C-alpha positions as a Python dict, from the first residue, in 0.01 Angstrom:
ca = {
    (1, 'M'): (0, 0, 0),
    (2, 'P'): (-35, 338, 176),
    (3, 'K'): (-95, 340, 547),
    (4, 'R'): (-436, 456, 669),
    (5, 'P'): (-429, 777, 873),
    (6, 'K'): (-419, 724, 1249),
    (7, 'A'): (-751, 909, 1296),
    (8, 'E'): (-919, 680, 1041),
    (9, 'L'): (-780, 370, 1208),
    (10, 'Q'): (-910, 493, 1543),
    (11, 'A'): (-1255, 556, 1388),
    (12, 'V'): (-1263, 203, 1247),
    (13, 'S'): (-1155, 66, 1585),
    (14, 'N'): (-1428, 263, 1759),
    (15, 'L'): (-1686, 135, 1510),
    (16, 'E'): (-1579, -225, 1562),
    (17, 'S'): (-1588, -176, 1939),
    (18, 'S'): (-1934, -27, 1909),
    (19, 'K'): (-2054, -326, 1706),
    (20, 'M'): (-1901, -564, 1959),
    (21, 'S'): (-2059, -372, 2245),
    (22, 'T'): (-2399, -384, 2078),
    (23, 'A'): (-2366, -756, 2019),
    (24, 'E'): (-2266, -811, 2380),
    (25, 'K'): (-2574, -627, 2501),
    (26, 'L'): (-2814, -850, 2310),
    (27, 'L'): (-2989, -1088, 2546),
    (28, 'T'): (-3041, -1459, 2509),
    (29, 'S'): (-3395, -1596, 2503),
    (30, 'Q'): (-3343, -1735, 2853),
    (31, 'E'): (-3227, -1396, 2980),
    (32, 'I'): (-3529, -1223, 2827),
    (33, 'V'): (-3771, -1472, 2981),
    (34, 'S'): (-3600, -1433, 3320),
    (35, 'R'): (-3666, -1059, 3303),
    (36, 'L'): (-4040, -1124, 3309),
    (37, 'D'): (-4001, -1126, 3686),
    (38, 'E'): (-3950, -749, 3660),
    (39, 'L'): (-4302, -696, 3527),
    (40, 'P'): (-4583, -616, 3772),
    (41, 'T'): (-4813, -895, 3881),
    (42, 'L'): (-5186, -879, 3819),
    (43, 'P'): (-5404, -760, 4109),
    (44, 'V'): (-5543, -1027, 4341),
    (45, 'V'): (-5897, -919, 4256),
    (46, 'V'): (-5856, -1066, 3904),
    (47, 'Y'): (-5791, -1414, 4041),
    (48, 'E'): (-6061, -1386, 4305),
    (49, 'L'): (-6313, -1286, 4038),
    (50, 'A'): (-6217, -1581, 3821),
    (51, 'R'): (-6259, -1817, 4117),
    (52, 'V'): (-6601, -1683, 4213),
    (53, 'I'): (-6731, -1667, 3856),
    (54, 'N'): (-6630, -2029, 3796),
    (55, 'D'): (-6818, -2132, 4112),
    (56, 'P'): (-7177, -2227, 4021),
    (57, 'M'): (-7284, -2139, 4377),
    (58, 'S'): (-7164, -1779, 4352),
    (59, 'S'): (-7400, -1480, 4343),
    (60, 'T'): (-7399, -1120, 4228),
    (61, 'S'): (-7323, -1009, 4582),
    (62, 'D'): (-7008, -1224, 4584),
    (63, 'V'): (-6882, -1045, 4273),
    (64, 'E'): (-6972, -704, 4416),
    (65, 'K'): (-6789, -785, 4740),
    (66, 'I'): (-6468, -876, 4557),
    (67, 'M'): (-6484, -574, 4326),
    (68, 'G'): (-6541, -356, 4631),
    (69, 'N'): (-6181, -428, 4733),
    (70, 'D'): (-6056, -236, 4428),
    (71, 'S'): (-6258, 83, 4386),
    (72, 'S'): (-6054, 217, 4091),
    (73, 'L'): (-6103, -104, 3895),
    (74, 'T'): (-6474, -104, 3980),
    (75, 'V'): (-6511, 250, 3846),
    (76, 'K'): (-6328, 152, 3527),
    (77, 'V'): (-6543, -158, 3473),
    (78, 'L'): (-6862, 47, 3523),
    (79, 'K'): (-6739, 303, 3270),
    (80, 'L'): (-6670, 24, 3022),
    (81, 'A'): (-7014, -124, 3082),
    (82, 'N'): (-7161, 220, 3008),
    (83, 'S'): (-6961, 261, 2687),
    (84, 'A'): (-7120, 262, 2343),
    (85, 'Y'): (-6977, -86, 2286),
    (86, 'Y'): (-7238, -241, 2516),
    (87, 'S'): (-7519, 13, 2465),
    (88, 'I'): (-7705, -76, 2786),
    (89, 'P'): (-8044, 101, 2784),
    (90, 'G'): (-8035, 389, 3032),
    (91, 'G'): (-7684, 299, 3139),
    (92, 'V'): (-7580, 140, 3470),
    (93, 'K'): (-7475, 290, 3802),
    (94, 'S'): (-7413, -29, 3998),
    (95, 'L'): (-7227, -354, 3942),
    (96, 'Q'): (-7548, -541, 4015),
    (97, 'R'): (-7723, -381, 3719),
    (98, 'A'): (-7414, -418, 3499),
    (99, 'I'): (-7394, -789, 3579),
    (100, 'A'): (-7765, -827, 3504),
    (101, 'Y'): (-7711, -687, 3153),
    (102, 'I'): (-7370, -815, 3045),
    (103, 'G'): (-7311, -1108, 3281),
    (104, 'Y'): (-7053, -1234, 3530),
    (105, 'D'): (-6813, -1350, 3262),
    (106, 'T'): (-6801, -1018, 3078),
    (107, 'I'): (-6744, -828, 3403),
    (108, 'S'): (-6452, -1059, 3481),
    (109, 'Q'): (-6309, -1021, 3131),
    (110, 'L'): (-6329, -641, 3152),
    (111, 'A'): (-6148, -642, 3487),
    (112, 'L'): (-5882, -877, 3348),
    (113, 'S'): (-5838, -670, 3029),
    (114, 'A'): (-5795, -343, 3218),
    (115, 'S'): (-5548, -504, 3461),
    (116, 'I'): (-5335, -657, 3184),
    (117, 'I'): (-5309, -329, 2991),
    (118, 'N'): (-5212, -148, 3310),
    (119, 'A'): (-4948, -410, 3399),
    (120, 'L'): (-4794, -392, 3050),
    (121, 'D'): (-4761, -14, 3050),
    (122, 'S'): (-4407, 56, 2928),
    (123, 'K'): (-4210, 381, 2946),
    (124, 'N'): (-3991, 249, 2661),
    (125, 'G'): (-4267, 343, 2418),
    (126, 'A'): (-4162, 707, 2461),
    (127, 'D'): (-3807, 632, 2343),
    (128, 'P'): (-3765, 824, 2010),
    (129, 'L'): (-3598, 524, 1845),
    (130, 'I'): (-3887, 297, 1944),
    (131, 'A'): (-4153, 559, 1869),
    (132, 'K'): (-4024, 587, 1512),
    (133, 'Y'): (-4145, 233, 1447),
    (134, 'F'): (-4391, 156, 1725),
    (135, 'D'): (-4678, 367, 1856),
    (136, 'V'): (-4802, 212, 2181),
    (137, 'R'): (-5150, 362, 2152),
    (138, 'E'): (-5184, 240, 1791),
    (139, 'F'): (-5070, -102, 1913),
    (140, 'W'): (-5349, -114, 2172),
    (141, 'K'): (-5600, 12, 1914),
    (142, 'H'): (-5506, -283, 1695),
    (143, 'S'): (-5521, -525, 1988),
    (144, 'L'): (-5856, -394, 2109),
    (145, 'A'): (-5997, -419, 1757),
    (146, 'V'): (-5877, -780, 1734),
    (147, 'G'): (-6058, -844, 2062),
    (148, 'M'): (-6376, -688, 1927),
    (149, 'A'): (-6346, -880, 1599),
    (150, 'S'): (-6283, -1207, 1785),
    (151, 'E'): (-6600, -1152, 1990),
    (152, 'V'): (-6801, -1072, 1677),
    (153, 'I'): (-6679, -1386, 1500),
    (154, 'A'): (-6748, -1595, 1812),
    (155, 'K'): (-7105, -1463, 1831),
    (156, 'V'): (-7170, -1525, 1462),
    (157, 'L'): (-7036, -1880, 1497),
    (158, 'K'): (-7237, -1928, 1820),
    (159, 'Y'): (-6935, -1995, 2039),
    (160, 'K'): (-7053, -2051, 2398),
    (161, 'T'): (-6874, -1757, 2566),
    (162, 'P'): (-6792, -1480, 2313),
    (163, 'S'): (-6664, -1246, 2587),
    (164, 'D'): (-6378, -1492, 2648),
    (165, 'L'): (-6274, -1443, 2286),
    (166, 'F'): (-6274, -1067, 2335),
    (167, 'T'): (-5997, -1099, 2592),
    (168, 'C'): (-5811, -1365, 2391),
    (169, 'G'): (-5802, -1123, 2098),
    (170, 'L'): (-5710, -824, 2312),
    (171, 'V'): (-5400, -992, 2458),
    (172, 'H'): (-5291, -1196, 2155),
    (173, 'D'): (-4986, -973, 2097),
    (174, 'M'): (-4899, -897, 2458),
    (175, 'G'): (-4560, -1061, 2400),
    (176, 'K'): (-4462, -752, 2201),
    (177, 'M'): (-4521, -530, 2503),
    (178, 'A'): (-4326, -776, 2716),
    (179, 'L'): (-4035, -757, 2470),
    (180, 'L'): (-4054, -377, 2464),
    (181, 'T'): (-4006, -376, 2841),
    (182, 'T'): (-3756, -659, 2886),
    (183, 'A'): (-3550, -652, 2563),
    (184, 'K'): (-3581, -313, 2398),
    (185, 'K'): (-3277, -360, 2173),
    (186, 'Q'): (-3401, -687, 2025),
    (187, 'F'): (-3751, -548, 1988),
    (188, 'L'): (-3622, -243, 1798),
    (189, 'K'): (-3411, -465, 1574),
    (190, 'S'): (-3715, -675, 1482),
    (191, 'L'): (-3926, -364, 1421),
    (192, 'E'): (-3665, -212, 1189),
    (193, 'Y'): (-3615, -538, 1003),
    (194, 'A'): (-3989, -595, 957),
    (195, 'R'): (-4049, -244, 822),
    (196, 'S'): (-3741, -245, 596),
    (197, 'N'): (-3824, -581, 439),
    (198, 'D'): (-4206, -563, 429),
    (199, 'L'): (-4242, -849, 675),
    (200, 'T'): (-4471, -922, 965),
    (201, 'M'): (-4309, -909, 1307),
    (202, 'M'): (-4329, -1287, 1327),
    (203, 'E'): (-4152, -1326, 991),
    (204, 'A'): (-3883, -1080, 1103),
    (205, 'E'): (-3829, -1265, 1431),
    (206, 'I'): (-3796, -1595, 1243),
    (207, 'E'): (-3545, -1454, 993),
    (208, 'L'): (-3344, -1288, 1271),
    (209, 'D'): (-3368, -1605, 1481),
    (210, 'T'): (-3469, -1408, 1788),
    (211, 'L'): (-3721, -1485, 2059),
    (212, 'R'): (-4072, -1481, 1909),
    (213, 'H'): (-4328, -1249, 2066),
    (214, 'T'): (-4562, -1549, 2073),
    (215, 'E'): (-4321, -1741, 2297),
    (216, 'I'): (-4253, -1466, 2549),
    (217, 'G'): (-4624, -1381, 2549),
    (218, 'F'): (-4702, -1744, 2629),
    (219, 'Q'): (-4439, -1750, 2904),
    (220, 'L'): (-4590, -1438, 3060),
    (221, 'S'): (-4944, -1574, 3030),
    (222, 'T'): (-4844, -1886, 3225),
    (223, 'K'): (-4659, -1675, 3484),
    (224, 'W'): (-4975, -1468, 3532),
    (225, 'R'): (-5189, -1784, 3537),
    (226, 'L'): (-5416, -1654, 3263),
    (227, 'P'): (-5699, -1880, 3140),
    (228, 'Y'): (-5585, -2168, 2919),
    (229, 'Q'): (-5769, -2039, 2612),
    (230, 'M'): (-5583, -1710, 2635),
    (231, 'Q'): (-5251, -1893, 2666),
    (232, 'I'): (-5308, -2098, 2351),
    (233, 'A'): (-5433, -1798, 2154),
    (234, 'I'): (-5122, -1600, 2247),
    (235, 'A'): (-4890, -1891, 2163),
    (236, 'N'): (-5056, -1992, 1833),
    (237, 'H'): (-5217, -1687, 1672),
    (238, 'H'): (-4963, -1705, 1388),
    (239, 'Q'): (-4981, -2084, 1352),
    (240, 'R'): (-5216, -2163, 1065),
    (241, 'D'): (-5174, -2541, 1076),
    (242, 'P'): (-5367, -2710, 1362),
    (243, 'Q'): (-5125, -3003, 1347),
    (244, 'M'): (-4847, -2769, 1461),
    (245, 'R'): (-5030, -2639, 1768),
    (246, 'G'): (-4935, -2915, 2008),
    (247, 'G'): (-5239, -3141, 1993),
    (248, 'L'): (-5515, -2896, 2084),
    (249, 'S'): (-5876, -3007, 2117),
    (250, 'R'): (-6132, -2914, 1853),
    (251, 'E'): (-6270, -2633, 2071),
    (252, 'S'): (-5923, -2498, 2147),
    (253, 'N'): (-5836, -2498, 1777),
    (254, 'M'): (-6156, -2304, 1714),
    (255, 'V'): (-6044, -2040, 1966),
    (256, 'V'): (-5706, -2007, 1794),
    (257, 'D'): (-5865, -1996, 1448),
    (258, 'I'): (-6103, -1718, 1555),
    (259, 'V'): (-5819, -1502, 1691),
    (260, 'F'): (-5604, -1589, 1387),
    (261, 'L'): (-5882, -1472, 1154),
    (262, 'A'): (-5964, -1163, 1361),
    (263, 'N'): (-5599, -1054, 1359),
    (264, 'L'): (-5571, -1082, 980),
    (265, 'L'): (-5903, -903, 934),
    (266, 'I'): (-5800, -604, 1148),
    (267, 'H'): (-5469, -582, 961),
    (268, 'A'): (-5665, -583, 634),
    (269, 'L'): (-5886, -301, 766),
    (270, 'E'): (-5564, -116, 862),
    (271, 'F'): (-5703, -24, 1203),
    (272, 'G'): (-5430, 57, 1454),
    (273, 'N'): (-5081, -82, 1408),
    (274, 'S'): (-4909, -372, 1579),
    (275, 'G'): (-4557, -287, 1465),
    (276, 'H'): (-4562, -372, 1094),
    (277, 'G'): (-4757, -273, 783),
    (278, 'K'): (-4779, -602, 596),
    (279, 'V'): (-5129, -725, 513),
    (280, 'L'): (-5196, -1094, 450),
    (281, 'G'): (-5500, -1252, 288),
    (282, 'L'): (-5762, -1458, 471),
    (283, 'P'): (-5663, -1827, 429),
    (284, 'R'): (-5933, -2046, 275),
    (285, 'D'): (-5853, -2344, 497),
    (286, 'V'): (-5908, -2139, 816),
    (287, 'L'): (-6238, -2003, 681),
    (288, 'E'): (-6350, -2354, 589),
    (289, 'R'): (-6259, -2496, 931),
    (290, 'L'): (-6471, -2228, 1095),
    (291, 'G'): (-6753, -2276, 845),
    (292, 'V'): (-6728, -1915, 725),
    (293, 'N'): (-6861, -1874, 371),
    (294, 'Q'): (-6873, -1550, 173),
    (295, 'D'): (-7210, -1444, 315),
    (296, 'I'): (-7099, -1506, 674),
    (297, 'L'): (-6769, -1328, 607),
    (298, 'K'): (-6954, -1026, 472),
    (299, 'E'): (-7171, -1019, 786),
    (300, 'I'): (-6860, -1042, 1006),
    (301, 'V'): (-6677, -762, 823),
    (302, 'L'): (-6974, -524, 835),
    (303, 'T'): (-7031, -590, 1207),
    (304, 'V'): (-6662, -553, 1290),
    (305, 'K'): (-6642, -221, 1105),
    (306, 'E'): (-6934, -96, 1311),
    (307, 'K'): (-6793, -223, 1641),
    (308, 'I'): (-6443, -79, 1604),
    (309, 'K'): (-6587, 269, 1571),
    (310, 'N'): (-6606, 253, 1951),
    (311, 'A'): (-6244, 144, 1995),
    (312, 'D'): (-6098, 487, 2071),
    (313, 'S'): (-6348, 574, 2343),
    (314, 'F'): (-6324, 221, 2485),
    (315, 'L'): (-5945, 244, 2495),
    (316, 'K'): (-5953, 580, 2673),
    (317, 'I'): (-6144, 411, 2953),
    (318, 'I'): (-5953, 85, 2965),
    (319, 'D'): (-5604, 238, 2974),
    (320, 'G'): (-5705, 538, 3187),
    (321, 'V'): (-5606, 801, 2929),
}
């Protein structure tokens, strides 16, 4: 058997070393989760708002006082309140008037949404290898649309606080942004695998046996002390079976089902992109659990299509672009 040229042997050796080096650089799930400490924390005003809004003795002036400690966030919230999404007659120039029209809870959710997007801003999105598969702005368009769709579904189903569902939908995939920042190599590998094999990101992560974006998103949501409903929506928005969600209450399962449905609906409408192009159907069992028949579904789809027309302008305000 003829000997391989020395140059060829060296090339093979270099290739094997490169493969070994790449493998060595891959992080364990524990290492990825530990890197969450590198992400910014949410501003104190977010937690103070949540505390005051949950206090039945609080007043509009209490909210204004807290927001006054963060003028840039106040300006952003007022811009959001004046956006076409809320269509407040004559617009608003003060938090007091904004609260009167859209309520304490919505003001808090807007402040939380803007803060989360700002904290998850990642420079890795500009990496050419990442950008080939993942457009950060398209990701947030998808996420924002899921938030809007979740709120629409919640309103149609008469859920008590639809604005809560807006934020649950908006952040459902925030684990992907966390992975982009903390484990770029694994994130790119999942992106490439999903696109090459016509899989969702979740399916790719399962087949590659890597840390799921739902898990790291959940870990981050607990680290940031986000509301419980947001935590369960992040952790379970790909889990169709309520029995596999860790014993959630009926109301909590409804929250997850709404975000689950909203996510599939926005994928079907092909609005934005969360990292993959696969479109799944709307499961009958989820629709039945929510009491969504064909007429209700038609109403939801038409309303969502109308609402997401405002997504671009809303996103420009919320992410400061």
